[in-house]
N, C-alpha and C positions, 0 to 999 in steps of 0.2 A: 791312319789315326794321326791326330796332331800330337806333336810333343806337349809334353806338360808345361814347359816354360812358355811356349807359344800360345798353348790355351789360356794360361794365366794372363798372358798380356791381352789377347782378344777379350777375355772377361773385363779386364781392368778398362779397356777403352769402352767397351758397351756400358760398364758402369758409369764412367765418367760422362758419356753422352746423356746417358738417363738422367743423371743428377744435374746436367746443365739444363735440362728441361723442366725437371722437377726437383729443385734444390731440397737437400736433406741435411739437417744439422745434427752434429754429434750430440747425443742424449747427455753426456757427461759435461763437456766444455761450452757447448753451443756453437761451435766453429763449422763453418760450411765443409761438407764432405766432398771429396774429389775422387781420387782412384783408391782411397783407403778400403782394404779388402773385407773388413768386418762390417756387416751391416749395422747402421745406426750409431757406429763409434769410429772415431778417428784413430789412426795409427799410434800417435802419441799417447793418448788416454789409454788405448788398449794395452800398450807395452808397459804401463805402470803397474799392471796386475802382476803380483809376485807371489810365489808359494809362501806358506807359513815357513818361518826360518827358526823360532825358538825351540828349545827341548821341549819333548811332548810326552804325555802319559803313554805307557808302552801298551795300554789296552784300548783306550778310546781316543787317543790323540789329542786330548786336552793340552793346550799350551801350557807351560809353567811360566810364572812371572819371572823367576830367579834362573838363570842359565847355568847355576851351579847344582840344579835339582838333580840331573842325571850324570853329573861328573864321576861319581864313584858307585853310582847304582844305574847302569844303562837301562835296566828294565823296571825302574821306578814306576809305580802307578800312583794316579791321583786319589784324593782320599775317597771320593765317590766311588770309585772302582774297588777300592779296598773293602769300604763298608757294605756296598752293594754291588757285588760283581755282575756285571752285565751278561745278558745270553749270548751276546755275539763274541765270537773268540778275539776278533780284532776289528778295529774300526779305523779307517783312514780317512782324514778330513784334509783336502789339499790346499784350500786358499781362505784367507780371512775374509768374511762377508763384510766387506768395506767398499765405498765407490772406489771405481767405476764398476767393479765387478756385481756390487748390490744392484746397481741400476740395470744391469744387463739382465740378471736373474729376474728381478721385478717385471722388466719389460717382455720377457720370455715367457715368464709363468702367468702373469695376469693381464697382460695387454696383447697377447696374441702374436707377439713377434717370433713366428716359429723359425725364421731364418737364423736365429741365433743358436739354434740347437747344435748345429755344427761346430761354429767357433767354440762354444762352451765345451762341447765334448773333446774338442781338440786341446783345450786347456787341461781337462782332466787327463787325458793321455800323456800330455807333456810333463805331467807331475807324478806319474804312477809310480808307486814304490816297486821294487823289483821283487820278482819271486811270487807274484800273486798266482795261486795254483787252486783253481776252482773248476767245478764241472757244469754249473749251470749259473746264469745271470738272472736276477729277479728284480725288477724295479719295484719300489714301493707303490702299492696300488692306490688309486681313488676309489671313492664310494661312487656307484653308477650315477647317482644324482649330481654328484660334483663333476664328474666326467662329462656329463651331459651338459653342463652350464659350461664348463672350460672348453669342451670339445676335444681335448687331448691330454695326455698324461706327460708332463714334463719330464719325470724320471724315466719313462719307458723310451722317449726319444734320445735322452742320454745314454740310456742302457745299450740301445741299437747301435750305436757308434761305438761304443766299448766292446760290443760283441764282435765286431768286424776287426778291431785291433787284436783282441786276446783270442780270437778264433775259438770263442765258447757260445754255446746257443743261449737265447734269450726265452724265458718263460714269462708271458704276462696273464697266464690264466691259473696256475697252481696257487698262488696266494691271492686271496680276494678280502676286499674290505667289505663287511657285512652291516656295519653300523654307520649311519650318517652323523658323526660327531661333530662338536664345534671345532672349527680351526684351532689347533695348537697354540699358534702365536697370539691368540687373544687370552689364554690363560695362564695362571701362575703355576708353578712347578707340581705342587700337590695335585692340583686339579688336572694338569696333564696326565699324571699317573692313572688318575680314575678315569679319565675321558676315554683312555683307549683299551680299557680291558675288554676282553672278548670282541674287540672291533674287527678282528682278522680270523680267517678260517683257510684251511688247507684243502684243496680240491684234488683228488687221485693222488692221495700221499704215497701210494705204492711207486709212483715215477721218481719220487725224489729221496727214496729210502737210501740212506748212508751217502748221499750225495753232499758235495761240498758246495755250499751256496754264497754266491756273492750278491748283497743286497745292495741297491743303487738308488740314491735319492740326491736332490739337489743341495740342500741346506741341512747341517746339523745344528741344533739349537741345545737342547738338553739331552738329545738321544732316546728321548721315550718312545718315539714312533718306530724307530730302527730296533729298539730293544724288545718292544712288543712283537714285531715282526719275526725277530729272531727267536722269541719265546714260542711263538705258534709254529716255526718251522721246526725247531727241536722237538717239541712236543709230539710232532707227527712222525718223528723217525728220521730226520735228515742227519747228514752229517755234520761237522762245524759250519757255522755261519759268519760270514765275514761282512763287513759294511765299507762302503765307498761314498763319498760325498763331495761334491764340487767345492762347497764352502762350508764354514762354520761360523757361528757368532763367536766374538772374542771379547773378553774383558777389556774394560777401558785402559787399564794399566798397561796392556800389550799393543796397544795402537801407538805407532810412533808420533812424537811431538811435530815432526814435519807434516804429518797428515793435517793435524789440527790447524797448523799455520797456513796450510795451502787452502783448507776450507775457509778460514777467516778472511782469505784475501779475495775469494770469489765474490763477484758481484752478486746482489740479491736475485736479479733475474736469473742467473745460471743455476742458483740454489733452489729455484722453483718458488721463490716468495714474491 
């Protein structure tokens, strides 16, 4: 067996040789890739991806604008969670949905860049909160029609990598999507709530009785999808349901000024114009 560092060097040399013959540019900055280990992204861009740093809601991980929000009340919850408590016990959302992570997720999800599954999962693992205690990992399912069109479930690929790290089984069959709804990203908030009603069902609920569930998805926007999944699971008799997503959309007030300055300095060709 090759030592891990030797194996990494060999892979790097092979990658460099292939890219010499078939040049590949970084999706984020457009620079030519050499031995950069992450497919389609240069090391410099990939290392700009940082976990969310702000104080967050103790229930859904919604970042607060003011750092004082949790100074005296560490378990402070956002207004949405207070007024409409979600069906999941706790949601962890690890990174802001901003470039270059946004480009990586879109390339993975919509452009079939399957090789990004492992580096994206490694990002999740690098920022995992301590003390996750669950029995089963369940990826948010796709409707069969959408699965046929996309040919893979991005949440399942992420969940598979997390399963190996957490040493917990993955179930891709107990939670099923039975309604072919419109994509959530195309709808306003109220329409999202209506769109997913009765969209999921549990198969063989006896297998999940009293089990602690970790739902896995790629992006947390309003949390409607995760909440509907959690509601379906809890109604079937599971134990507490937790949720984990790689990224979440954030309010513009939480985006650092330096990010906008960097975007403004980019040439139009790099920004895709």
